[in-house]
C-alpha positions in Angstrom: -6.9 52.9 -62.6 -10.3 52.1 -61.0 -8.7 49.3 -59.0 -6.1 51.7 -57.6 -8.8 54.3 -56.7 -10.8 51.6 -55.0 -7.8 50.4 -53.1 -6.9 54.0 -52.0 -10.6 54.6 -50.9 -10.5 51.3 -48.8 -7.2 52.3 -47.2 -8.5 55.8 -46.3 -11.7 54.3 -44.9 -9.7 51.9 -42.7 -7.4 54.8 -41.5 -10.4 57.0 -40.6 -12.1 54.0 -38.9 -9.1 53.1 -36.8 -8.8 56.7 -35.6 -12.4 57.0 -34.5 -12.5 53.7 -32.5 -13.5 54.4 -28.9 -11.9 52.6 -26.0 -15.0 51.6 -24.1 -13.3 50.9 -20.8 -11.7 54.3 -20.6 -14.9 56.0 -21.7 -16.9 54.2 -19.1 -14.4 55.1 -16.4 -14.4 58.8 -17.5 -18.3 58.9 -17.5 -18.4 57.3 -14.1 -16.0 59.9 -12.7 -18.0 62.8 -14.1 -21.3 61.4 -12.7 -19.8 60.9 -9.3 -18.4 64.4 -9.3 -21.8 65.8 -10.2 -23.5 63.8 -7.5 -21.0 65.1 -4.9 -21.6 68.7 -6.1 -25.3 68.4 -6.0 -26.7 70.1 -2.9 -29.4 68.3 -1.0 -32.5 70.5 -1.1 -35.0 70.0 1.7 -38.6 70.8 0.9 -40.4 72.9 3.6 -43.2 71.0 5.4 -45.9 73.2 4.0 -45.0 72.2 0.4 -45.0 68.5 1.3 -48.6 68.7 2.5 -51.6 68.8 0.1 -55.3 69.2 0.9 -57.9 68.5 -1.8 -61.6 68.0 -1.5 -65.1 68.2 -3.0 -68.6 68.1 -1.7 -72.3 68.5 -2.2 -74.0 71.3 -0.3 -77.8 71.7 -0.8 -79.8 74.9 0.0 -83.5 74.6 0.4 -85.6 77.8 0.1 -89.1 77.0 1.3 -92.1 79.2 0.7 -93.5 80.4 4.0 -96.9 81.0 2.5 -97.8 77.3 2.3 -96.0 76.0 5.4 -95.1 78.5 8.1 -93.2 75.9 10.1 -90.5 75.2 7.5 -87.5 77.5 7.3 -84.7 77.8 4.8 -82.1 75.1 5.3 -78.5 74.3 4.3 -77.7 70.6 4.1 -74.1 69.2 3.7 -75.0 66.0 1.8 -71.4 64.8 1.1 -68.0 66.2 1.9 -64.8 64.5 0.9 -61.3 65.7 2.0 -58.0 64.2 0.8 -54.9 64.8 2.9 -51.6 63.9 1.2 -48.2 64.1 2.7 -44.9 63.4 0.8 -42.2 62.1 3.1 -39.7 61.7 0.2 -39.8 60.7 -3.5 -40.7 57.1 -2.7 -43.0 57.3 0.4 -46.3 59.2 0.4 -49.2 59.1 2.8 -52.6 59.5 1.2 -55.8 59.6 3.3 -59.4 60.4 2.8 -62.0 61.7 5.1 -65.6 61.2 3.9 -68.6 62.7 5.6 -72.0 61.7 4.3 -75.6 61.3 5.4 -75.9 58.1 7.5 -78.6 55.8 8.4 -81.0 53.6 6.6 -83.1 56.3 5.0 -86.1 55.7 7.4 -87.1 58.5 9.8 -89.8 58.5 12.4 
């Protein structure tokens, strides 16, 4: 009896397995057709120029508040020590232009 049940179980498993086999070539062709149809449907969206452009930056700005009581010749001063600007432009998904403009104090540090 156990042998018959085992044989029936094996035959059922083979029958189920044969019904679920997938034809790879037809599945591949079907998927390819669906993907091509979706790509044809997809509308090309153009990004406005303002959304492709990006401006970032940082800097150091010093404010000096001198006391007039001790030195009447010195006045309050604002000094832009360092300013960095980053300009980025995205032409498409693969090509981007990234630039940097850096403004700093120049010279050798010696004044006359």
